[in-house]
C-alpha positions as CSV (number, residue, x, y, z in Angstrom):
1,M,107.8,95.3,86.7
2,F,104.8,94.9,88.9
3,I,105.7,91.2,89.5
4,A,109.2,92.1,90.2
5,A,108.0,94.7,92.7
6,K,106.0,92.0,94.6
7,F,109.0,89.7,94.5
8,L,111.1,92.5,96.0
9,A,108.4,93.2,98.6
10,F,108.8,89.6,99.7
11,L,112.6,89.7,100.0
12,T,112.4,93.0,102.0
13,Q,110.2,91.1,104.8
14,P,112.6,90.2,107.7
15,L,110.4,87.6,108.8
16,A,111.0,85.8,105.5
17,W,114.8,85.7,106.3
18,V,113.9,84.0,109.6
19,A,111.8,81.5,107.8
20,V,114.5,80.8,105.3
21,L,117.0,80.2,108.1
22,M,114.6,77.9,109.9
23,T,113.8,75.9,106.8
24,A,117.5,75.5,106.0
25,A,118.2,74.3,109.5
26,V,115.5,71.7,109.2
27,L,116.8,70.5,105.7
28,V,120.4,70.0,107.0
29,V,119.7,68.8,110.5
30,R,120.4,65.0,109.7
31,I,123.5,65.6,107.4
32,R,125.1,68.6,109.1
33,P,123.7,69.0,112.7
34,G,126.3,71.5,113.6
35,W,125.1,73.8,110.6
36,A,121.5,73.1,111.6
37,Q,122.4,74.4,115.2
38,M,124.1,77.5,113.7
39,L,121.2,78.3,111.3
40,G,118.6,77.8,114.0
41,G,120.4,80.0,116.5
42,S,120.9,82.8,113.8
43,A,117.2,82.7,113.1
44,V,116.3,83.0,116.8
45,L,118.9,85.8,117.3
46,L,117.6,87.7,114.3
47,L,114.0,87.3,115.3
48,A,114.9,88.8,118.8
49,L,116.9,91.7,117.2
50,L,114.2,92.6,114.7
51,G,112.1,94.1,117.7
52,W,114.7,96.6,118.7
53,E,113.3,99.8,117.1
54,P,116.1,102.3,117.3
55,V,118.0,100.7,114.3
56,P,115.1,100.7,111.8
57,D,114.0,104.1,113.0
58,A,117.4,105.5,112.2
59,L,117.0,104.2,108.5
60,L,113.4,105.7,108.5
61,R,114.5,108.9,109.9
62,H,117.2,109.3,107.1
63,L,114.4,108.9,104.5
64,E,111.9,111.1,106.2
65,S,114.4,114.0,106.8
66,R,114.9,114.5,103.0
67,Y,111.8,116.5,102.7
68,P,110.6,118.5,105.7
69,P,106.9,119.0,106.3
70,I,105.3,122.2,104.9
71,A,103.9,124.7,107.5
72,A,100.2,125.1,107.8
73,Q,100.4,128.8,107.2
74,A,102.4,128.4,103.9
75,N,101.1,130.3,100.9
76,L,100.0,127.5,98.5
77,T,97.8,129.6,96.2
78,S,100.1,129.1,93.2
79,Y,99.7,125.4,93.1
80,A,97.2,123.7,90.6
81,G,96.5,120.9,93.0
82,V,97.7,118.1,95.2
83,V,98.7,114.6,93.8
84,V,97.8,112.0,96.4
85,L,99.5,108.6,96.2
86,G,97.6,105.4,97.0
87,G,98.6,103.2,99.8
88,G,96.7,104.8,102.6
89,L,93.5,102.6,102.3
90,E,92.9,99.0,103.2
91,P,92.5,96.5,100.4
92,A,89.1,96.1,98.6
93,Y,88.1,93.0,100.5
94,A,88.3,94.9,103.8
95,W,85.6,97.4,102.8
96,S,82.7,95.3,104.1
97,A,80.8,98.2,105.9
98,P,79.0,100.1,103.1
99,D,78.9,103.5,104.8
100,Q,82.4,103.3,106.4
101,S,85.8,103.7,105.1
102,A,88.7,101.2,105.9
103,L,92.0,103.0,106.5
104,G,95.4,101.5,106.6
105,D,98.5,102.3,108.5
106,A,99.4,105.1,106.1
107,A,95.9,106.7,106.4
108,E,97.5,110.2,106.7
109,R,97.9,110.1,102.9
110,V,94.1,110.7,102.5
111,T,93.3,112.2,106.0
112,E,95.7,115.0,105.8
113,V,94.3,116.2,102.6
114,L,91.1,117.2,104.2
115,P,92.5,120.0,106.4
116,L,94.7,121.0,103.6
117,L,91.6,121.6,101.4
118,K,90.0,123.7,104.2
119,R,92.9,126.0,104.2
120,Q,93.4,125.9,100.3
121,P,90.0,125.1,98.9
122,Q,91.2,126.1,95.3
123,L,93.3,122.9,95.1
124,R,92.3,120.1,92.9
125,V,92.9,116.6,94.2
126,L,94.3,114.0,91.9
127,F,94.4,110.5,93.6
128,T,96.5,108.0,91.8
129,G,96.1,104.3,92.7
130,G,94.8,101.2,91.0
131,E,94.9,97.9,92.8
132,G,98.2,97.1,94.4
133,E,97.2,93.4,95.3
134,L,98.7,90.7,92.9
135,F,95.2,89.4,92.1
136,A,93.2,92.6,91.6
137,N,89.8,93.3,92.8
138,D,87.0,95.3,91.0
139,L,87.0,97.9,93.5
140,T,90.3,100.0,92.7
141,E,91.9,102.1,95.4
142,A,90.9,105.2,93.4
143,E,87.3,104.1,93.8
144,R,87.7,103.6,97.4
145,A,89.4,107.0,97.7
146,K,86.5,108.6,95.9
147,R,84.1,107.3,98.4
148,F,86.1,108.4,101.3
149,F,86.5,111.9,100.1
150,A,82.8,112.1,99.2
151,A,81.9,111.0,102.8
152,H,83.9,114.0,103.9
153,G,82.3,116.6,101.8
154,V,84.9,116.8,99.0
155,S,82.9,117.5,95.7
156,A,83.3,115.4,92.7
157,S,84.4,118.4,90.6
158,T,87.5,118.7,92.9
159,L,88.6,115.2,92.3
160,I,90.6,113.6,89.6
161,L,91.1,109.9,89.7
162,E,93.8,107.6,88.2
163,S,92.8,104.0,88.7
164,A,95.2,101.9,86.6
165,S,98.6,102.4,88.3
166,R,100.1,99.7,90.5
167,T,103.6,101.1,91.3
168,T,105.0,104.5,92.2
169,F,106.6,104.9,88.8
170,E,103.1,104.1,87.2
171,N,101.5,106.7,89.4
172,A,103.8,109.4,87.9
173,V,103.5,108.3,84.4
174,L,99.7,107.4,84.1
175,S,98.7,110.5,86.1
176,K,100.6,112.7,83.8
177,A,98.6,111.3,80.9
178,L,95.1,112.1,82.3
179,P,93.0,114.6,80.5
180,G,93.2,118.2,81.8
181,V,96.3,117.6,83.9
182,D,99.2,119.8,83.2
183,A,102.3,118.3,84.9
184,K,104.3,121.5,84.1
185,Q,102.2,123.5,86.6
186,P,103.2,123.2,90.2
187,W,101.6,120.4,92.2
188,L,102.0,119.3,95.8
189,L,102.8,115.6,96.2
190,V,101.3,113.9,99.1
191,T,102.6,110.6,100.3
192,S,104.2,109.0,103.5
193,A,107.5,110.9,104.4
194,W,109.5,107.7,104.1
195,H,108.2,107.1,100.7
196,M,108.9,110.6,99.6
197,P,112.4,110.3,98.3
198,R,111.5,107.6,95.8
199,S,108.3,109.3,94.8
200,M,109.8,112.7,94.2
201,A,112.5,111.0,92.1
202,A,110.0,109.2,90.1
203,F,107.7,112.1,89.5
204,E,110.5,114.5,88.5
205,R,111.9,111.8,86.3
206,A,108.5,111.6,84.6
207,G,108.4,115.4,84.0
208,W,106.2,116.7,86.9
209,N,106.7,120.0,88.6
210,V,106.1,118.8,92.2
211,T,106.7,120.1,95.7
212,A,106.9,117.4,98.5
213,Y,104.1,117.6,101.0
214,P,105.2,114.7,103.3
215,V,102.8,113.0,105.8
216,D,102.7,109.8,108.0
217,F,106.1,110.3,109.8
218,R,107.0,107.2,111.6
219,A,110.4,107.6,113.3
220,G,110.2,111.0,115.1
221,Q,113.1,113.0,116.3
222,S,114.7,110.2,118.3
223,T,114.0,106.8,119.6
224,P,114.7,105.6,123.2
225,W,117.2,102.8,123.1
226,T,114.8,100.9,125.2
227,Q,112.1,100.8,122.7
228,Y,111.3,97.3,121.9
229,S,108.4,95.8,120.0
230,M,108.5,92.7,117.9
231,D,105.4,93.6,115.8
232,G,106.5,97.4,115.5
233,G,110.2,96.6,114.8
234,V,109.3,94.1,111.9
235,K,107.0,96.6,110.2
236,K,109.6,99.4,110.4
237,W,112.3,97.2,109.0
238,R,110.1,96.0,106.2
239,I,109.2,99.7,105.3
240,A,112.8,100.8,105.5
241,L,114.3,98.0,103.5
242,H,111.6,98.2,100.8
243,E,112.1,102.0,100.3
244,V,116.0,101.9,100.4
245,I,116.1,98.9,97.9
246,G,113.3,100.3,95.9
247,L,115.0,103.7,95.5
248,W,118.2,102.0,94.4
249,V,116.3,99.7,91.9
250,Y,114.5,102.8,90.5
251,R,117.8,104.6,89.9
252,L,119.3,101.5,88.2
253,T,116.4,101.1,85.8
254,G,116.1,104.8,85.1
255,R,112.7,105.3,86.9
256,A,114.3,107.9,89.3
């Protein structure tokens, strides 16, 4: 399943489609020059359109609207703890400064836990994340998260670490099997808002009693039609396609 997920991640990268079109154009240029021109033109057009952000934002907004954010003043005293999904920290090879954390684009998955703990210090923190890279490094994301939380004053007694999972489904299943974890108690589930529909479905399927605590919103309330960024658009398309297709695959395979 992990290898399949990596293959899916490649297919949901829009620039891979551009590369396929350009490669096809080169391969047929001598025998089908007309086709080559059409394929090359399609690649250039697709590349240009990928930077127009309102369309991927609409897909992300649909995902993010499924679970609204929880107000800061909400009463959370009944919860046993918070389950934090990996994905907010840079890969292990980027942790080159011994006394510094390397945070990724989804850093809010860990940073937003800190003010939550200040308001609700009774919560335990279950961080779940092994090594999401195809060729694993010795320093799992759970270990990197432990260093991050320790640097910000979170005591080791507050933390529960799950370091073997590599997918969202494994996050749910392997975390539930940890000693001292009762999934029937109410838990908050922290992950990116766009990732929350698939995460909630996987955790509920695995038997967890979870409430969504979404962070890392990307699309906002609306996007100006003039908003254009090649880099930003490609990233948003990749995220949106990965989640939409991933949720569909999870449902087909009984993981959600």
